[in-house]
C-alpha positions as CSV (number, residue, x, y, z in Angstrom):
1,X,-8.9,6.9,11.1
2,X,-12.3,8.4,10.2
3,X,-12.4,10.1,6.9
4,X,-14.4,12.9,5.6
5,X,-16.7,12.5,2.5
6,X,-14.5,15.0,-0.1
7,X,-11.6,12.1,1.4
8,X,-13.5,9.5,0.6
9,X,-11.0,6.9,-0.3
10,X,-13.1,3.6,-0.7
11,X,-12.6,3.7,-4.3
12,X,-9.1,4.2,-4.4
13,X,-8.7,1.6,-1.6
14,X,-10.0,-1.2,-3.9
15,X,-8.4,-0.2,-7.2
16,X,-5.3,0.0,-5.3
17,X,-5.6,-3.6,-4.1
18,X,-6.6,-4.6,-7.2
19,X,-3.3,-3.2,-8.5
20,X,-1.2,-4.5,-6.0
21,X,-2.7,-8.2,-6.7
22,X,-2.7,-8.1,-10.7
23,X,0.5,-6.3,-10.8
24,X,2.1,-9.4,-9.1
25,X,0.2,-12.0,-10.7
26,X,2.0,-9.9,-14.1
27,X,4.8,-9.6,-12.6
28,X,5.1,-6.2,-13.8
29,X,5.4,-3.2,-11.8
30,X,3.8,-0.7,-14.3
31,X,2.1,2.0,-12.9
32,X,2.8,1.0,-9.2
33,X,4.8,4.3,-9.2
34,X,2.2,6.8,-10.2
35,X,-0.1,5.0,-7.4
36,X,2.3,5.1,-4.5
37,X,2.7,8.7,-5.2
38,X,-0.8,9.5,-4.9
39,X,-0.5,7.3,-1.7
40,X,2.0,9.2,-0.1
41,X,-0.2,12.2,-0.4
42,X,-3.0,11.5,0.7
43,X,-1.6,9.9,3.8
44,X,0.7,12.5,4.4
45,X,-2.4,14.4,5.8
46,X,-3.1,12.2,8.7
47,X,-0.4,11.9,11.3
48,X,-1.2,8.5,12.4
49,X,0.2,7.5,8.7
50,X,3.1,9.6,7.7
51,X,5.1,6.7,8.8
52,X,3.3,4.4,6.2
53,X,3.3,7.5,3.7
54,X,7.3,7.2,4.6
55,X,7.5,3.6,3.7
56,X,5.8,3.9,0.8
57,X,8.6,6.7,-0.4
58,X,11.2,4.4,0.2
59,X,9.3,2.1,-1.8
60,X,9.3,4.1,-4.5
61,X,13.2,4.8,-4.4
62,X,13.5,0.8,-3.9
63,X,11.3,0.0,-7.4
64,X,13.3,3.0,-8.9
65,X,16.2,1.2,-8.3
66,X,14.8,-2.2,-8.7
67,X,15.9,-3.5,-5.7
68,X,14.5,-6.6,-4.9
69,X,15.0,-7.4,-1.8
70,X,14.3,-4.2,-0.4
71,X,10.9,-4.2,-2.1
72,X,9.6,-7.2,-0.3
73,X,10.9,-5.7,3.2
74,X,9.4,-2.9,2.6
75,X,6.0,-4.6,1.2
76,X,5.7,-7.1,3.9
77,X,6.3,-4.0,6.4
78,X,3.9,-1.9,5.3
79,X,1.7,-4.6,4.6
80,X,1.5,-5.1,8.3
81,X,1.3,-1.5,9.1
82,X,-1.3,-0.8,6.9
83,X,-3.6,-3.9,8.5
84,X,-2.7,-2.1,11.9
85,X,-4.4,1.2,10.2
86,X,-7.0,-0.3,10.0
87,X,-8.3,-0.7,13.6
88,X,-8.5,3.3,13.8
89,X,-10.6,3.2,10.4
90,X,-14.6,2.7,10.6
91,X,-17.3,0.6,9.2
92,X,-16.5,-0.1,5.2
93,X,-13.5,1.6,5.3
94,X,-11.4,-0.4,8.2
95,X,-12.3,-3.6,5.7
96,X,-10.9,-1.9,2.5
97,X,-7.5,-0.8,4.4
98,X,-7.5,-4.2,6.0
99,X,-8.0,-6.1,2.4
100,X,-5.5,-3.7,1.5
101,X,-3.1,-4.9,4.1
102,X,-3.6,-8.2,3.7
103,X,-3.0,-7.6,-0.2
104,X,0.5,-6.2,0.5
105,X,1.6,-8.8,3.0
106,X,0.5,-10.9,0.2
107,X,2.5,-9.2,-2.5
108,X,5.5,-9.6,-0.7
109,X,5.8,-13.4,-0.2
110,X,4.9,-13.6,-4.2
111,X,7.4,-10.8,-4.7
112,X,10.1,-12.9,-3.0
113,X,9.9,-15.5,-5.4
114,X,11.0,-14.1,-8.1
115,X,12.8,-11.2,-6.7
């Protein structure tokens, strides 16, 4: 996954990883839907990431429905998919994508405790 300079999502990856961690710690999902919608749009541009974008759409629906079990399941799946996607990225992008994948996986475990 090679991102061109105008599509360098490095800062977005950092802010998304921090948001996932912070929102889970606060047990507050305010603002998550907007971030997810933004990522759906960005990831849909890449054929290899369309399944991640589709799962993000399902996660947005589960969040709106407040379906805790589905949220946990989708976040675990997204964590795995995102970590795998890091394998096709390069350099700093790969590291940040892998970090996001781990944050999603950790978040799914944390949410499962109160979902």
